[in-house]
C-alpha positions in Angstrom: -0.6 0.2 0.3 1.3 3.3 -0.9 0.7 5.5 2.3 0.7 9.6 2.1 1.4 11.4 5.4 0.8 15.2 5.8 4.4 17.2 5.9 3.7 20.8 6.3 1.4 22.0 3.4 2.2 18.9 1.0 2.4 15.3 1.7 5.0 12.7 1.4 4.2 9.1 0.5 6.3 5.7 1.5 5.5 2.0 0.4 4.3 -0.3 3.0 2.8 -3.9 3.4 -0.6 -3.5 3.8 -0.5 -6.9 6.2 1.9 -5.7 8.6 -0.1 -2.0 9.1 -1.9 -2.5 12.1 -3.8 0.6 12.6 -3.6 3.8 10.7 -5.3 6.6 13.0 -6.3 9.8 12.2 -8.9 12.9 13.9 -12.3 11.9 13.1 -14.2 13.5 10.1 -17.0 15.1 12.2 -19.5 16.6 10.6 -18.9 20.9 11.1 -21.1 23.6 12.4 -22.3 25.1 9.2 -22.7 28.9 10.7 -20.1 29.7 13.0 -20.6 32.8 13.9 -24.6 32.6 14.5 -24.0 29.4 16.4 -21.3 31.3 18.7 -24.3 34.2 19.3 -26.5 31.3 20.9 -23.7 29.8 23.0 -23.1 33.6 24.4 -26.6 33.9 25.3 -26.6 31.0 27.7 -22.9 30.1 28.6 -22.2 27.2 30.8 -22.1 27.6 34.6 -21.8 31.3 33.4 -23.9 34.4 33.1 -24.3 36.0 29.6 -21.9 39.2 28.9 -24.3 42.0 29.0 -24.8 41.0 32.8 -21.5 40.9 33.9 -19.7 44.0 31.3 -20.4 47.3 30.8 -19.9 50.8 29.8 -16.6 51.4 32.5 -15.7 47.5 32.2 -12.1 47.0 31.5 -11.8 43.7 29.3 -8.9 41.8 28.4 -9.3 39.0 25.7 -6.8 36.6 25.7 -6.1 34.7 22.6 -3.7 31.9 20.8 -0.8 32.4 18.3 -0.1 31.3 15.1 0.8 28.0 16.3 -2.9 27.1 17.2 -5.7 26.4 14.3 -8.4 28.3 16.4 -10.8 30.6 14.3 -10.1 33.8 15.3 -10.8 35.9 12.6 -14.5 34.4 13.3 -15.2 34.2 16.7 -13.7 37.6 17.4 -15.7 39.8 15.7 -18.8 38.1 17.1 -17.4 37.9 20.8 -16.5 41.9 20.1 -19.6 42.7 18.9 -21.7 41.1 22.0 -18.8 43.5 24.5 -20.1 46.4 22.3 -23.8 45.7 22.8 -23.1 45.7 26.4 -21.7 49.2 26.4 -18.1 48.5 26.5 -15.9 51.1 24.5 -13.1 49.8 22.2 -10.4 51.8 24.3 -11.5 50.0 26.9 -11.0 46.3 25.4 -7.5 45.1 25.0 -6.8 41.6 23.0 -3.1 39.8 23.9 -1.7 37.2 22.5 -1.2 34.3 24.9 2.1 33.1 23.8 3.3 31.7 26.5 7.1 31.4 25.9 6.6 31.6 22.0 8.3 34.0 19.9 6.2 37.4 19.3 4.1 37.9 16.5 5.1 40.2 13.7 2.8 42.7 12.8 2.0 41.4 9.7 1.5 37.9 11.3 -1.1 39.6 13.6 -2.7 41.3 10.6 -3.4 37.7 8.9 -4.6 36.5 11.8 -6.6 38.3 13.3 -8.0 41.0 10.2 -9.9 43.8 10.7 -10.2 43.2 14.8 -6.5 44.0 14.1 -7.1 47.4 13.1 -9.7 48.5 15.3 -8.5 47.2 18.8 -5.0 47.5 20.1 -3.4 43.6 19.8 -0.5 42.8 22.1 2.1 39.8 22.4 2.2 38.5 25.8 5.9 39.0 27.3 6.8 36.3 29.8 10.1 38.1 30.7 9.0 41.8 31.2 8.2 42.0 35.0 7.3 45.1 34.5 4.5 44.0 32.8 3.9 41.5 35.0 2.0 41.2 38.5 2.7 39.0 41.3 -0.5 37.0 43.2 0.8 34.6 45.4 2.2 31.3 44.8 1.5 27.5 43.9 0.8 24.8 46.1 4.1 23.6 44.9 5.9 27.0 46.2 6.6 28.7 42.5 5.3 32.3 42.2 2.2 33.2 40.2 3.3 35.8 37.9 0.5 36.8 35.1 0.1 39.5 32.5 -0.3 42.7 34.4 -3.5 43.5 32.3 -5.4 40.7 32.7 -5.4 41.3 36.8 -6.7 44.9 36.1 -9.4 43.8 33.6 -13.0 43.6 35.1 -13.3 40.7 32.9 -11.1 38.4 31.1 -12.3 36.2 28.2 -9.8 33.4 26.4 -10.4 32.4 23.3 -8.9 29.3 22.2 -9.3 25.3 21.1 -9.6 21.9 22.6 -7.2 19.6 21.6 -5.2 16.6 23.4 -1.9 18.2 25.1 1.3 16.4 26.3 1.3 18.5 29.5 -2.0 19.5 30.3 -3.9 16.6 29.1 -5.9 19.0 27.2 -5.1 22.6 25.8 -7.9 24.8 26.4 -9.7 26.4 29.2 -7.4 27.6 32.0 -4.4 26.8 29.4 -5.2 30.4 28.0 -3.2 31.6 31.3 -0.9 29.5 32.2 1.2 29.2 30.5 -0.4 31.5 28.4 0.1 35.0 29.7 2.1 33.8 32.6 5.6 35.1 34.0 8.5 33.0 32.9 8.5 31.4 37.0 5.2 30.7 36.9 5.6 29.1 33.3 8.7 27.3 33.8 7.6 25.3 36.9 4.6 23.9 35.3 6.7 22.6 33.0 9.4 21.4 35.5 6.4 19.9 37.0 5.0 17.8 34.2 8.3 16.9 33.0 9.3 15.4 36.1 6.2 13.0 36.7 7.1 9.6 35.4 5.9 8.6 32.5 4.8 12.2 31.8 3.3 10.9 28.5 0.4 8.9 30.5 -1.7 12.8 31.1 -2.6 12.8 27.3 -5.9 13.0 26.8 -6.6 13.3 30.5 -8.5 16.0 32.6 -8.3 14.9 36.2 -4.3 15.1 36.9 -2.0 17.1 39.3 -1.0 19.3 36.1 -4.4 19.9 34.8 -5.4 21.0 38.4 -2.8 23.4 39.2 -3.5 25.1 36.0 -7.5 25.6 36.4 -6.4 26.9 39.8 -4.0 29.7 38.8 -6.4 30.5 36.1 -9.1 30.7 38.4 -7.2 32.7 40.7 -6.0 35.2 38.0 -9.6 36.2 37.5 -10.0 34.1 34.1 -13.8 34.9 33.9 -15.4 33.2 30.9 -14.2 31.1 27.9 -14.8 30.5 24.5 -13.1 27.0 23.2 -13.8 25.7 19.8 -13.0 22.3 18.9 -12.2 21.0 15.3 -12.2 18.0 12.8 -10.3 16.5 10.2 -10.4 19.7 8.1 -9.9 21.5 10.3 -13.3 23.4 10.6 -15.6 23.9 14.1 -17.5 20.7 14.7 -17.8 21.7 18.6 -18.6 24.9 20.4 -18.0 25.5 24.1 -18.9 28.7 25.7 -18.9 29.5 29.9 -17.1 28.8 33.1 -13.3 28.8 32.4 -13.2 25.0 33.9 -16.9 23.4 34.2 -17.3 24.9 29.9 -14.2 23.5 29.2 -14.5 20.0 30.8 -17.9 19.8 28.8 -16.2 20.6 25.6 -13.4 17.7 26.5 -16.2 15.6 26.8 -17.2 16.1 23.2 -13.2 16.5 21.7 -13.1 13.0 23.2 -15.3 11.4 20.2 -13.0 13.5 17.7 -9.1 13.0 19.0 -9.4 9.4 21.1 -8.9 6.8 18.5 -8.7 3.1 19.4 -5.6 1.0 18.5 -5.7 -3.3 18.4 -2.2 -3.5 20.0 1.0 -1.2 20.3 3.0 -1.7 17.0 6.9 -2.4 16.4 7.1 1.0 14.7 4.7 3.9 14.8 4.8 6.3 11.4 3.9 9.7 13.2 3.0 12.9 11.4 3.5 16.1 13.1 0.6 18.4 11.4 -0.4 20.6 12.6 2.4 21.0 15.0 4.7 21.7 12.3 6.7 25.0 12.9 9.8 23.8 14.8 10.7 20.8 17.5 9.1 22.1 20.1 5.8 21.9 18.4 6.6 19.0 16.5 7.0 16.8 19.9 3.7 16.6 19.9 3.7 14.0 17.1 6.1 11.6 19.4 4.1 12.2 22.4 1.1 10.7 20.2 3.2 7.9 19.4 4.7 6.9 22.5 1.2 5.9 23.7 0.9 3.2 20.2 4.5 2.1 20.6 6.3 -1.1 22.4 8.6 -0.1 24.9 12.0 -0.4 23.0 10.1 0.0 19.8 10.8 2.8 17.3 9.2 5.9 16.3 9.3 7.6 12.7 8.6 11.2 13.1 7.6 13.0 10.1 8.0 16.7 10.1 8.8 19.9 8.6 10.2 22.1 11.5 11.0 25.6 9.2 11.4 27.3 12.2 14.2 24.3 13.6 14.7 23.0 16.9 13.3 26.4 18.7 13.8 29.9 18.3 13.2 30.7 22.0 14.6 27.7 23.7 18.6 27.3 22.7 18.9 24.6 25.8 16.9 22.1 23.5 20.0 22.0 21.2 22.5 22.5 24.1 21.0 19.2 26.4 18.6 17.4 24.2 20.6 14.0 23.8 21.0 14.2 27.8 19.3 11.2 29.7 16.5 11.9 32.2 18.6 11.2 35.4 21.2 13.6 34.4 19.2 16.3 33.1 17.2 15.9 36.6 20.9 16.3 38.4 21.6 19.3 36.1 18.2 21.3 37.2 18.6 20.6 40.7 22.1 22.3 40.7 21.1 25.0 38.9 23.3 24.5 35.3 20.0 24.6 33.0 18.4 28.3 33.1 15.6 28.5 31.3 12.9 26.0 33.4 10.3 25.6 30.6 13.1 24.0 28.7 14.2 22.1 31.3 10.9 20.8 31.8 10.4 19.2 28.0 14.0 18.1 28.1 13.0 15.9 30.9 9.7 15.0 29.2 12.0 14.5 25.9 14.1 12.0 27.6 11.4 10.1 28.8 10.1 9.8 25.5 13.3 8.7 24.0 13.4 5.8 26.9 10.1 4.5 25.6 11.2 4.2 22.3 14.1 4.8 19.5 13.1 8.3 17.7 13.8 8.7 14.1 13.3 12.1 12.5 12.9 13.2 8.8 12.7 16.8 8.2 13.7 19.8 5.9 14.4 22.2 8.3 16.5 19.9 10.6 19.8 18.3 9.5 21.6 15.6 10.8 23.3 18.0 13.5 20.1 18.8 14.9 18.8 15.2 15.3 22.2 14.3 16.6 21.9 17.8 19.3 18.3 15.7 20.4 19.9 12.4 20.7 17.7 11.1 18.0 18.8 9.6 14.5 18.2 11.1 11.3 16.6 10.1 8.2 17.3 12.1 4.6 13.8 10.3 3.3 10.9 7.9 4.6 12.3 5.2 2.6 15.7 5.8 4.6 13.7 6.1 7.8 11.9 2.7 7.2 15.0 0.8 6.4 16.9 2.4 9.6 13.7 1.6 12.3 14.1 -2.1 10.3 17.5 -2.1 11.4 17.1 -1.0 14.9 14.4 -3.7 15.7 16.4 -6.3 14.1 13.1 -7.0 12.7 12.4 -7.4 8.4 8.8 -7.0 8.9 7.6 -5.2 11.9 4.0 -4.5 12.9 3.7 -1.0 11.8 1.6 1.9 13.1 0.5 5.1 11.5 -0.6 8.2 12.9 -1.4 11.0 10.4 -2.2 13.5 13.2 0.0 14.9 16.0 -3.6 15.3 17.7 -4.6 11.9 17.9 -4.8 10.3 21.4 -4.7 7.0 20.9 -6.2 3.9 23.3 -5.8 0.3 23.8 -9.1 -1.1 22.3 -10.8 -3.0 25.1 -10.4 -6.8 25.5 
């Protein structure tokens, strides 16, 4: 069988023996909502476990809209005009509304990227990139139960109403993106974001949280979001065609959980057994390895221990433009990394958490990468193997496994959440 895998905006193909492919996963092709704007208007009138905007905002209100960046597929051009229209109806003045791009520790969006992503909203309203390193733009609102400070964007804290606009999808640390994750790490300070990443990266095995909502990291995220006064969320769920098929509006935790219950139908896919070799596309997390690692996380739930994960990813921005430590320490093992963190040798705590997580992925299975954006030296720095094309990667995997006809699994989308089929 000839298999085509998504590779950025194009496809790559490889020939596989049909009888050796034991699963072929993609997110569900659920029918999309025909008129998302009209559906959102209805949802805003009856928000889940919350109150309509006119009852919680008025002429004197200051509103912060937290939105995700270009690494996320949320259809902000459709959602924001409807939300802003409701705010205007409630009497909120446009000068009192600020749109904050919840970057976490991602690179800032350029003015052109802001215009492309937000359209006319960027012309009428002030759109700013969150800066996790600028102490003047942050405020300390306490500490977590784990002892690290809760530093959040000052304008979030000073707003009368904060609305988070994002997308629900399985996530390697949080279990699911969406809800309070727009605050932590979205608009949190570097120390706070570093704290949550270290917490998640140290838990073994870290990848077991993918697709779960009731765990230590998620509870901390939700607690910080509520303490930061996130009042409202508008979260989408997208189908295989990247169109909105689900929408939840209301309380940051309760509406989010309601959305997750629906999203599981789209993203949770069952497998009959773990494969010797999982070939995974990083799509749509393609921009750099920092994002593309999500494809390895998904594959780790579907591969046998000591198996092979073959990641197919374009990574046009390389390993990571903002976390140099990924290159410097990417090939180190978990115990060594943990010791270096304890001794303060790795200053970037956010990267340290991801390094610890990545080390666990490399413990589970050998990782092979094919990428135009990553070169052989990049793969070496990450402690993974490099393949010049799909055929070379397939042969390398067979060599690692010592098996000419391994059982193969395919994952066509890095947002898939694989689970074993019940007996």
